[in-house]
N, CA, C and O of each residue as an XYZ file, in Angstrom:
788
protein
N      37.963     37.189    -10.758
C      37.990     36.711     -9.387
C      39.257     35.871     -9.211
O      39.561     34.990    -10.015
N      39.973     36.170     -8.149
C      41.186     35.396     -7.883
C      40.816     34.004     -7.411
O      39.711     33.770     -6.923
N      41.745     33.095     -7.561
C      41.524     31.729     -7.088
C      41.299     31.714     -5.580
O      40.496     30.925     -5.083
N      42.003     32.583     -4.845
C      41.850     32.646     -3.384
C      40.443     33.084     -3.001
O      39.852     32.540     -2.068
N      39.903     34.074     -3.725
C      38.539     34.539     -3.438
C      37.526     33.445     -3.743
O      36.561     33.252     -3.003
N      37.758     32.727     -4.853
C      36.853     31.631     -5.178
C      36.923     30.533     -4.115
O      35.897     29.961     -3.749
N      38.127     30.236     -3.618
C      38.271     29.241     -2.540
C      37.429     29.651     -1.332
O      36.789     28.812     -0.697
N      37.434     30.943     -1.023
C      36.646     31.463      0.088
C      35.149     31.257     -0.171
O      34.418     30.831      0.724
N      34.694     31.557     -1.389
C      33.286     31.356     -1.749
C      32.943     29.869     -1.700
O      31.878     29.496     -1.207
N      33.822     29.030     -2.201
C      33.581     27.588     -2.206
C      33.425     27.057     -0.770
O      32.468     26.350     -0.456
N      34.385     27.415      0.088
C      34.375     26.885      1.456
C      33.273     27.484      2.325
O      32.637     26.772      3.102
N      33.046     28.787      2.196
C      32.150     29.471      3.126
C      30.731     29.694      2.621
O      29.837     30.029      3.397
N      30.529     29.511      1.334
C      29.170     29.674      0.808
C      28.673     28.368      0.182
O      27.690     27.789      0.642
N      29.352     27.914     -0.861
C      28.846     26.773     -1.634
C      28.763     25.507     -0.789
O      27.718     24.857     -0.760
N      29.848     25.142     -0.097
C      29.816     23.912      0.705
C      28.834     24.007      1.868
O      28.174     23.024      2.206
N      28.735     25.184      2.480
C      27.774     25.353      3.582
C      26.341     25.252      3.079
O      25.495     24.646      3.737
N      26.061     25.838      1.926
C      24.721     25.722      1.350
C      24.417     24.273      0.962
O      23.303     23.793      1.167
N      25.396     23.589      0.409
C      25.214     22.175      0.072
C      24.792     21.390      1.308
O      23.871     20.576      1.244
N      25.464     21.632      2.433
C      25.114     20.940      3.674
C      23.709     21.277      4.147
O      23.030     20.428      4.723
N      23.264     22.514      3.910
C      21.946     22.948      4.381
C      20.799     22.456      3.508
O      19.741     22.108      4.031
N      20.983     22.419      2.206
C      19.841     22.172      1.316
C      19.709     20.735      0.832
O      18.713     20.406      0.189
N      20.668     19.875      1.113
C      20.618     18.531      0.521
C      20.417     17.432      1.553
O      20.864     17.544      2.694
N      19.737     16.367      1.135
C      19.688     15.157      1.955
C      21.013     14.416      1.758
O      21.202     13.747      0.742
N      21.907     14.529      2.698
C      23.292     14.076      2.529
C      23.427     12.620      2.097
O      24.368     12.284      1.379
N      22.516     11.755      2.513
C      22.684     10.335      2.199
C      22.430     10.005      0.732
O      22.867      8.960      0.250
N      21.727     10.884      0.016
C      21.364     10.589     -1.367
C      22.197     11.298     -2.422
O      22.147     10.924     -3.594
N      22.965     12.317     -2.032
C      23.682     13.119     -3.026
C      25.128     13.362     -2.613
O      25.509     13.133     -1.465
N      25.920     13.828     -3.568
C      27.316     14.165     -3.310
C      27.738     15.241     -4.307
O      27.041     15.500     -5.289
N      28.874     15.858     -4.045
C      29.437     16.818     -4.991
C      30.435     16.068     -5.867
O      31.364     15.434     -5.367
N      30.232     16.147     -7.163
C      31.080     15.426     -8.116
C      32.520     15.930     -8.049
O      32.779     17.107     -7.799
N      33.433     15.015     -8.277
C      34.852     15.396     -8.259
C      35.125     16.417     -9.363
O      34.487     16.406    -10.416
N      36.063     17.273     -9.101
C      36.493     18.330    -10.014
C      35.446     19.414    -10.233
O      35.643     20.293    -11.072
N      34.332     19.371     -9.496
C      33.299     20.404     -9.643
C      33.838     21.776     -9.299
O      33.532     22.759     -9.974
N      34.640     21.842     -8.252
C      35.189     23.132     -7.832
C      35.988     23.753     -8.976
O      35.798     24.925     -9.300
N      36.858     22.991     -9.576
C      37.673     23.471    -10.698
C      36.784     23.877    -11.885
O      36.996     24.927    -12.491
N      35.794     23.043    -12.209
C      34.933     23.310    -13.360
C      34.078     24.559    -13.151
O      33.871     25.335    -14.084
N      33.586     24.751    -11.939
C      32.777     25.941    -11.655
C      33.637     27.196    -11.787
O      33.221     28.179    -12.400
N      34.828     27.156    -11.211
C      35.721     28.324    -11.301
C      36.065     28.630    -12.755
O      36.055     29.791    -13.164
N      36.365     27.608    -13.528
C      36.716     27.792    -14.946
C      35.526     28.366    -15.722
O      35.701     29.270    -16.538
N      34.324     27.849    -15.474
C      33.127     28.344    -16.161
C      32.808     29.773    -15.741
O      32.407     30.592    -16.567
N      32.984     30.071    -14.457
C      32.768     31.434    -13.972
C      33.707     32.400    -14.708
O      33.267     33.436    -15.207
N      34.988     32.059    -14.773
C      35.970     32.924    -15.432
C      35.622     33.116    -16.911
O      35.751     34.218    -17.445
N      35.187     32.053    -17.561
C      34.815     32.117    -18.975
C      33.640     33.075    -19.175
O      33.675     33.913    -20.076
N      32.605     32.959    -18.347
C      31.430     33.817    -18.482
C      31.740     35.266    -18.117
O      31.255     36.191    -18.769
N      32.535     35.460    -17.089
C      32.926     36.814    -16.672
C      33.686     37.508    -17.800
O      33.416     38.668    -18.112
N      34.621     36.809    -18.403
C      35.414     37.379    -19.493
C      34.530     37.691    -20.699
O      34.659     38.750    -21.314
N      33.643     36.772    -21.028
C      32.726     36.988    -22.152
C      31.871     38.228    -21.918
O      31.693     39.047    -22.820
N      31.351     38.360    -20.721
C      30.528     39.517    -20.365
C      31.311     40.817    -20.487
O      30.821     41.796    -21.052
N      32.517     40.820    -19.961
C      33.344     42.035    -20.028
C      33.668     42.430    -21.464
O      33.587     43.605    -21.821
N      34.035     41.449    -22.287
C      34.452     41.750    -23.654
C      33.288     42.116    -24.564
O      33.461     42.879    -25.514
N      32.106     41.582    -24.282
C      30.991     41.772    -25.199
C      29.936     42.774    -24.748
O      29.169     43.275    -25.571
N      29.887     43.069    -23.464
C      28.801     43.926    -22.991
C      29.260     45.160    -22.220
O      28.473     46.086    -22.026
N      30.488     45.191    -21.787
C      30.946     46.315    -20.984
C      31.613     47.348    -21.882
O      32.344     47.002    -22.811
N      31.354     48.607    -21.597
C      31.967     49.692    -22.367
C      33.485     49.636    -22.235
O      34.207     49.816    -23.215
N      33.963     49.385    -21.018
C      35.393     49.244    -20.762
C      35.633     47.823    -20.250
O      35.281     47.526    -19.108
N      36.219     46.939    -21.056
C      36.413     45.550    -20.628
C      37.382     45.380    -19.458
O      37.470     44.294    -18.884
N      38.108     46.436    -19.101
C      39.050     46.344    -17.981
C      38.425     46.745    -16.650
O      39.097     46.737    -15.619
N      37.151     47.093    -16.670
C      36.472     47.490    -15.440
C      36.022     46.252    -14.656
O      35.972     45.146    -15.196
N      35.699     46.454    -13.382
C      35.186     45.359    -12.562
C      33.687     45.213    -12.787
O      32.985     46.190    -13.044
N      33.214     43.980    -12.687
C      31.772     43.737    -12.758
C      31.133     44.130    -11.438
O      31.776     44.069    -10.390
N      29.863     44.536    -11.486
C      29.153     44.817    -10.247
C      28.732     43.499     -9.583
O      28.828     42.430    -10.186
N      28.273     43.594     -8.350
C      27.964     42.387     -7.571
C      26.872     41.529     -8.201
O      26.881     40.309     -8.043
N      25.944     42.140     -8.904
C      24.843     41.379     -9.502
C      25.332     40.546    -10.677
O      24.885     39.415    -10.864
N      26.243     41.093    -11.468
C      26.805     40.334    -12.590
C      27.742     39.239    -12.091
O      27.764     38.141    -12.647
N      28.513     39.527    -11.049
C      29.377     38.493    -10.458
C      28.517     37.340     -9.958
O      28.805     36.174    -10.229
N      27.466     37.674     -9.230
C      26.571     36.641     -8.679
C      25.890     35.859     -9.799
O      25.741     34.641     -9.701
N      25.473     36.550    -10.865
C      24.813     35.871    -11.983
C      25.780     34.945    -12.723
O      25.390     33.863    -13.164
N      27.037     35.367    -12.860
C      28.044     34.491    -13.491
C      28.270     33.236    -12.650
O      28.414     32.140    -13.191
N      28.301     33.397    -11.327
C      28.485     32.237    -10.448
C      27.262     31.329    -10.508
O      27.401     30.107    -10.556
N      26.077     31.909    -10.507
C      24.846     31.128    -10.626
C      24.890     30.303    -11.911
O      24.610     29.105    -11.898
N      25.242     30.950    -13.012
C      25.326     30.269    -14.297
C      26.324     29.112    -14.244
O      26.028     28.010    -14.706
N      27.502     29.367    -13.680
C      28.543     28.340    -13.623
C      28.076     27.117    -12.831
O      28.307     25.979    -13.241
N      27.423     27.358    -11.703
C      26.948     26.233    -10.882
C      25.875     25.442    -11.617
O      25.916     24.211    -11.640
N      24.920     26.136    -12.214
C      23.831     25.448    -12.917
C      24.373     24.683    -14.123
O      23.904     23.583    -14.415
N      25.340     25.241    -14.815
C      25.901     24.553    -15.986
C      26.724     23.329    -15.584
O      26.611     22.275    -16.209
N      27.540     23.460    -14.558
C      28.422     22.357    -14.156
C      27.651     21.232    -13.459
O      28.039     20.068    -13.553
N      26.572     21.570    -12.768
C      25.779     20.575    -12.038
C      26.635     19.781    -11.037
O      26.801     18.571    -11.190
N      27.175     20.457    -10.019
C      28.069     19.768     -9.084
C      27.378     18.728     -8.201
O      28.007     17.752     -7.794
N      26.095     18.925     -7.903
C      25.389     17.970     -7.037
C      24.879     16.826     -7.889
O      24.150     17.025     -8.861
N      25.275     15.628     -7.506
C      24.879     14.421     -8.230
C      24.145     13.478     -7.280
O      24.403     13.456     -6.077
N      23.237     12.709     -7.843
C      22.486     11.719     -7.061
C      23.283     10.423     -7.049
O      23.767      9.974     -8.088
N      23.418      9.828     -5.873
C      24.144      8.559     -5.759
C      23.404      7.469     -6.520
O      22.174      7.407     -6.508
N      24.173      6.613     -7.180
C      23.569      5.553     -7.990
C      22.695      4.621     -7.160
O      21.664      4.150     -7.639
N      23.093      4.354     -5.933
C      22.294      3.469     -5.091
C      20.910      4.073     -4.827
O      19.925      3.341     -4.727
N      20.832      5.399     -4.716
C      19.548      6.066     -4.507
C      18.692      6.015     -5.768
O      17.474      5.853     -5.700
N      19.347      6.153     -6.917
C      18.611      6.062     -8.181
C      18.009      4.674     -8.332
O      16.843      4.525     -8.697
N      18.827      3.650     -8.044
C      18.322      2.278     -8.147
C      17.232      1.999     -7.116
O      16.250      1.325     -7.427
N      17.389      2.501     -5.908
C      16.377      2.298     -4.863
C      15.036      2.887     -5.310
O      13.989      2.264     -5.134
N      15.077      4.078     -5.881
C      13.843      4.696     -6.358
C      13.261      3.945     -7.550
O      12.047      3.774     -7.655
N      14.132      3.501     -8.438
C      13.669      2.765     -9.615
C      12.946      1.483     -9.199
O      11.835      1.215     -9.655
N      13.579      0.699     -8.335
C      12.985     -0.573     -7.917
C      11.774     -0.353     -7.014
O      10.883     -1.201     -6.956
N      11.735      0.762     -6.319
C      10.574      1.075     -5.465
C       9.478      1.808     -6.218
O       8.482      2.224     -5.626
N       9.661      1.968     -7.537
C       8.684      2.666     -8.374
C       8.376      4.074     -7.864
O       7.231      4.524     -7.901
N       9.405      4.753     -7.394
C       9.247      6.115     -6.881
C       9.877      7.102     -7.859
O      10.768      6.754     -8.633
N       9.394      8.335     -7.803
C       9.951      9.401     -8.631
C      10.513     10.475     -7.727
O       9.999     10.719     -6.635
N      11.568     11.112     -8.187
C      12.121     12.247     -7.466
C      11.236     13.464     -7.694
O      10.690     13.647     -8.782
N      11.098     14.284     -6.680
C      10.339     15.530     -6.827
C      11.158     16.522     -7.643
O      12.378     16.396     -7.750
N      10.476     17.509     -8.217
C      11.206     18.556     -8.942
C      12.172     19.275     -8.011
O      13.284     19.618     -8.413
N      11.756     19.504     -6.769
C      12.642     20.193     -5.817
C      13.940     19.421     -5.644
O      15.009     20.022     -5.544
N      13.860     18.103     -5.607
C      15.055     17.279     -5.468
C      15.900     17.337     -6.736
O      17.125     17.437     -6.668
N      15.252     17.274     -7.876
C      15.981     17.305     -9.145
C      16.603     18.665     -9.423
O      17.515     18.779    -10.242
N      16.108     19.706     -8.739
C      16.612     21.062     -8.963
C      17.599     21.500     -7.872
O      17.761     22.701     -7.656
N      18.248     20.585     -7.194
C      19.178     20.962     -6.127
C      20.304     21.864     -6.635
O      20.728     22.772     -5.921
N      20.791     21.632     -7.843
C      21.849     22.487     -8.396
C      21.350     23.905     -8.649
O      22.084     24.875     -8.459
N      20.098     24.017     -9.080
C      19.527     25.334     -9.306
C      19.337     26.072     -7.972
O      19.595     27.272     -7.879
N      18.887     25.350     -6.949
C      18.779     25.951     -5.615
C      20.157     26.403     -5.126
O      20.309     27.507     -4.601
N      21.152     25.541     -5.303
C      22.515     25.880     -4.878
C      23.011     27.129     -5.612
O      23.586     28.025     -4.993
N      22.793     27.189     -6.909
C      23.225     28.350     -7.689
C      22.525     29.629     -7.260
O      23.166     30.670     -7.113
N      21.217     29.560     -7.057
C      20.455     30.758     -6.687
C      20.813     31.242     -5.288
O      21.012     32.438     -5.079
N      20.896     30.322     -4.328
C      21.263     30.719     -2.965
C      22.699     31.240     -2.900
O      22.998     32.137     -2.111
N      23.581     30.687     -3.720
C      24.955     31.201     -3.790
C      24.951     32.629     -4.322
O      25.647     33.495     -3.791
N      24.174     32.874     -5.365
C      24.073     34.225     -5.931
C      23.543     35.207     -4.883
O      24.070     36.310     -4.746
N      22.502     34.810     -4.144
C      21.974     35.673     -3.083
C      23.056     35.971     -2.050
O      23.200     37.112     -1.609
N      23.807     34.958     -1.667
C      24.857     35.133     -0.664
C      25.952     36.076     -1.144
O      26.471     36.876     -0.365
N      26.303     35.987     -2.417
C      27.334     36.870     -2.970
C      26.847     38.320     -2.949
O      27.586     39.216     -2.541
N      25.619     38.551     -3.382
C      25.070     39.909     -3.372
C      25.052     40.459     -1.947
O      25.454     41.597     -1.706
N      24.585     39.647     -1.014
C      24.514     40.084      0.383
C      25.906     40.344      0.965
O      26.085     41.299      1.720
N      26.890     39.512      0.626
C      28.230     39.716      1.190
C      28.848     41.015      0.670
O      29.536     41.709      1.420
N      28.617     41.352     -0.591
C      29.097     42.631     -1.121
C      28.425     43.793     -0.399
O      29.084     44.762     -0.020
N      27.117     43.692     -0.214
C      26.364     44.763      0.425
C      26.819     44.960      1.867
O      26.998     46.093      2.315
N      27.005     43.861      2.591
C      27.467     43.955      3.979
C      28.871     44.544      4.055
O      29.177     45.312      4.967
N      29.724     44.184      3.098
C      31.081     44.736      3.067
C      31.036     46.246      2.840
O      31.723     47.008      3.520
N      30.221     46.662      1.877
C      30.099     48.095      1.606
C      29.576     48.858      2.823
O      30.040     49.961      3.114
N      28.620     48.274      3.526
C      28.075     48.932      4.714
C      29.091     48.983      5.846
O      29.094     49.931      6.632
N      29.953     47.977      5.936
C      30.967     47.988      6.999
C      32.011     49.072      6.751
O      32.584     49.615      7.696
N      32.259     49.388      5.481
C      33.216     50.448      5.145
C      32.579     51.826      5.338
O      33.185     52.734      5.908
N      31.339     51.960      4.849
C      30.651     53.249      4.940
C      29.647     53.189      6.086
O      28.512     52.748      5.903
N      30.063     53.627      7.247
C      29.214     53.563      8.444
C      27.963     54.431      8.304
O      26.995     54.243      9.042
N      27.974     55.374      7.369
C      26.836     56.283      7.188
C      25.930     55.816      6.046
O      25.091     56.583      5.574
N      26.089     54.584      5.605
C      25.285     54.101      4.481
C      23.803     54.201      4.808
O      23.361     53.799      5.884
N      23.047     54.741      3.867
C      21.614     54.908      4.093
C      20.828     53.686      3.643
O      19.704     53.478      4.098
N      21.387     52.885      2.772
C      20.697     51.704      2.271
C      20.919     50.544      3.230
O      21.923     49.838      3.137
N      19.989     50.350      4.146
C      20.137     49.285      5.138
C      18.891     48.413      5.118
O      17.814     48.846      5.527
N      19.040     47.194      4.645
C      17.943     46.237      4.654
C      18.465     44.927      5.197
O      19.664     44.655      5.138
N      17.586     44.132      5.717
C      18.001     42.846      6.273
C      17.764     41.741      5.256
O      16.779     41.007      5.345
N      18.644     41.628      4.316
C      18.590     40.533      3.365
C      17.729     40.820      2.152
O      16.998     41.809      2.100
N      17.833     39.927      1.175
C      17.057     40.026     -0.055
C      15.616     39.664      0.268
O      15.345     38.653      0.915
N      14.708     40.494     -0.186
C      13.274     40.245     -0.007
C      12.746     39.578     -1.272
O      13.169     39.905     -2.381
N      11.826     38.649     -1.095
C      11.277     37.917     -2.230
C       9.807     38.251     -2.421
O       9.070     38.395     -1.445
N       9.374     38.375     -3.674
C       7.960     38.663     -3.921
C       7.085     37.449     -3.637
O       7.532     36.303     -3.682
N       5.833     37.740     -3.346
C       4.844     36.676     -3.150
C       4.432     36.137     -4.515
O       4.524     36.841     -5.521
N       3.983     34.896     -4.545
C       3.480     34.305     -5.778
C       2.060     33.809     -5.541
O       1.624     33.672     -4.398
N       1.354     33.547     -6.614
C      -0.048     33.131     -6.508
C      -0.306     31.750     -7.108
O      -1.459     31.337     -7.229
N       0.735     31.045     -7.477
C       0.531     29.764     -8.157
C       0.708     28.552     -7.245
O       0.773     27.422     -7.729
N       0.786     28.771     -5.945
C       0.931     27.655     -5.017
C       2.372     27.299     -4.702
O       2.622     26.510     -3.790
N       3.323     27.858     -5.430
C       4.742     27.639     -5.176
C       5.387     28.971     -4.823
O       4.896     30.030     -5.215
N       6.496     28.915     -4.075
C       7.144     30.175     -3.703
C       8.046     30.681     -4.832
O       8.286     29.988     -5.821
N       8.534     31.902     -4.653
C       9.339     32.571     -5.674
C      10.625     31.798     -5.968
O      11.036     31.688     -7.123
N      11.254     31.267     -4.930
C      12.498     30.504     -5.119
C      12.246     29.285     -6.006
O      13.000     29.032     -6.945
N      11.193     28.535     -5.710
C      10.864     27.350     -6.510
C      10.637     27.744     -7.970
O      11.164     27.103     -8.879
N       9.851     28.799     -8.190
C       9.563     29.226     -9.560
C      10.824     29.646    -10.302
O      10.977     29.343    -11.485
N      11.722     30.336     -9.623
C      12.967     30.775    -10.250
C      13.866     29.579    -10.559
O      14.488     29.521    -11.619
N      13.930     28.636     -9.635
C      14.732     27.425     -9.876
C      14.152     26.595    -11.007
O      14.894     26.006    -11.794
N      12.836     26.546    -11.092
C      12.200     25.829    -12.204
C      12.537     26.500    -13.530
O      12.793     25.820    -14.524
N      12.538     27.829    -13.550
C      12.953     28.575    -14.737
C      14.382     28.203    -15.124
O      14.664     27.932    -16.291
N      15.281     28.189    -14.141
C      16.676     27.822    -14.402
C      16.783     26.391    -14.919
O      17.518     26.122    -15.870
N      16.055     25.483    -14.296
C      16.075     24.061    -14.660
C      15.647     23.869    -16.118
O      16.306     23.162    -16.879
N      14.547     24.502    -16.492
C      14.035     24.355    -17.856
C      14.902     25.111    -18.857
O      15.100     24.638    -19.976
N      15.417     26.269    -18.477
C      16.297     27.038    -19.366
C      17.611     26.305    -19.618
O      18.156     26.344    -20.721
N      18.114     25.634    -18.573
C      19.365     24.880    -18.711
C      19.221     23.776    -19.747
O      20.150     23.509    -20.510
N      18.061     23.135    -19.775
C      17.842     22.041    -20.726
C      17.998     22.509    -22.176
O      18.399     21.734    -23.045
N      17.679     23.783    -22.427
C      17.807     24.326    -23.783
C      19.020     25.228    -23.917
O      19.194     25.896    -24.936
N      19.861     25.247    -22.889
C      21.069     26.078    -22.866
C      20.731     27.545    -23.147
O      21.378     28.202    -23.962
N      19.700     28.040    -22.452
C      19.199     29.391    -22.688
C      19.208     30.253    -21.424
O      18.328     31.100    -21.268
N      20.147     30.071    -20.540
C      20.232     30.907    -19.343
C      20.940     32.203    -19.715
O      22.045     32.179    -20.258
N      20.309     33.327    -19.425
C      20.872     34.622    -19.770
C      21.430     35.285    -18.510
O      20.683     35.615    -17.589
N      22.735     35.474    -18.481
C      23.411     36.034    -17.311
C      22.961     37.463    -17.034
O      22.744     37.828    -15.878
N      22.820     38.272    -18.071
C      22.409     39.664    -17.866
C      20.989     39.758    -17.313
O      20.698     40.630    -16.494
N      20.116     38.876    -17.751
C      18.752     38.866    -17.210
C      18.780     38.526    -15.734
O      18.097     39.170    -14.937
N      19.563     37.518    -15.356
C      19.623     37.149    -13.934
C      20.340     38.213    -13.105
O      20.029     38.381    -11.925
N      21.290     38.932    -13.697
C      21.903     40.058    -12.974
C      20.842     41.113    -12.677
O      20.819     41.682    -11.586
N      19.965     41.377    -13.645
C      18.874     42.323    -13.421
C      17.892     41.824    -12.369
O      17.420     42.604    -11.542
N      17.585     40.536    -12.394
C      16.690     39.958    -11.385
C      17.292     40.143     -9.993
O      16.589     40.539     -9.063
N      18.574     39.861     -9.845
C      19.237     40.004     -8.543
C      19.242     41.465     -8.086
O      19.051     41.748     -6.903
N      19.458     42.384     -9.017
C      19.415     43.806     -8.691
C      18.028     44.189     -8.187
O      17.904     44.848     -7.154
N      16.986     43.783     -8.906
C      15.625     44.138     -8.515
C      15.236     43.507     -7.174
O      14.536     44.129     -6.374
N      15.686     42.284     -6.930
C      15.392     41.652     -5.641
C      16.093     42.373     -4.501
O      15.564     42.457     -3.392
N      17.287     42.896     -4.775
C      18.025     43.597     -3.726
C      17.368     44.926     -3.358
O      17.293     45.274     -2.179
N      16.896     45.659     -4.347
C      16.340     46.978     -4.044
C      14.826     46.957     -3.862
O      14.243     47.935     -3.394
N      14.187     45.846     -4.230
C      12.730     45.789     -4.233
C      12.100     45.758     -2.854
O      12.688     45.276     -1.886
N      10.906     46.279     -2.794
C      10.058     46.200     -1.605
C       8.816     45.432     -2.029
O       8.125     45.835     -2.965
N       8.531     44.336     -1.352
C       7.415     43.494     -1.731
C       6.477     43.315     -0.547
O       6.911     43.414      0.600
N       5.189     43.051     -0.806
C       4.252     42.829      0.295
C       4.688     41.639      1.139
O       5.253     40.669      0.632
N       4.414     41.733      2.442
C       4.725     40.631      3.348
C       3.712     39.518      3.143
O       2.660     39.729      2.539
N       4.031     38.326      3.649
C       3.071     37.218      3.610
C       1.805     37.657      4.307
O       1.837     38.416      5.276
N       0.695     37.171      3.802
C      -0.570     37.554      4.393
C      -1.248     38.658      3.604
O      -2.425     38.941      3.828
N      -0.526     39.290      2.682
C      -1.106     40.327      1.842
C      -1.491     39.755      0.484
O      -1.393     40.441     -0.534
N      -1.932     38.486      0.467
C      -2.307     37.837     -0.786
C      -3.436     38.570     -1.490
O      -3.490     38.593     -2.719
N      -4.344     39.171     -0.718
C      -5.464     39.867     -1.336
C      -4.978     41.042     -2.185
O      -5.571     41.344     -3.221
N      -3.911     41.699     -1.758
C      -3.339     42.807     -2.518
C      -2.813     42.294     -3.850
O      -3.043     42.914     -4.889
N      -2.114     41.172     -3.829
C      -1.557     40.600     -5.057
C      -2.683     40.142     -5.975
O      -2.663     40.411     -7.176
N      -3.673     39.445     -5.398
C      -4.784     38.958     -6.204
C      -5.546     40.108     -6.838
O      -5.965     40.013     -7.991
N      -5.733     41.211     -6.085
C      -6.459     42.347     -6.647
C      -5.682     42.979     -7.799
O      -6.277     43.474     -8.756
N      -4.350     42.962     -7.706
C      -3.531     43.504     -8.796
C      -3.656     42.624    -10.033
O      -3.672     43.132    -11.154
N      -3.745     41.326     -9.846
C      -3.841     40.400    -10.982
C      -5.202     40.536    -11.661
O      -5.306     40.420    -12.882
N      -6.233     40.779    -10.874
C      -7.590     40.852    -11.405
C      -7.837     42.122    -12.211
O      -8.825     42.191    -12.941
N      -6.972     43.128    -12.103
C      -7.176     44.393    -12.847
C      -7.109     44.177    -14.336
O      -7.258     45.127    -15.105
């Protein structure tokens, strides 16, 4: 990925998602995060090409690109909690929710979704006769009281602690989410009946 393309992703995806998903008064993006994410992305992309691709000079598909970016964001942890907020919670005997502590994982996952969608939209704009037309990534229903995004971010959060995030696995997850058809909300009985089998 060229530096110019990464600048575009940083300005139009990452920063916009940061503004949407974070409580601005409590968090900030750490200095040099942009540089560190780009460097980590390039490192993972190169490793993937040299170790897993039949031809290391070929381009990665959109799912692997998105998974490398997801990995880079989760590893670098660009979103930081302001010290004043940490102290306020400490003295108020409050705890941060997992959702709050997983803001970097949310940022990484939503960035990956955006990258996959932007590639798909670009391909459709070139090929006016494209038969694969869906409105965004569809997410499966869950039965544990939390949504699919939360569960995936929790997986990333816990995997990061042991440095066990697998880029190829997440590329496969992104591929399956892109092509998958899942029951709409309200079809919980269908999911429950499948689990009970």
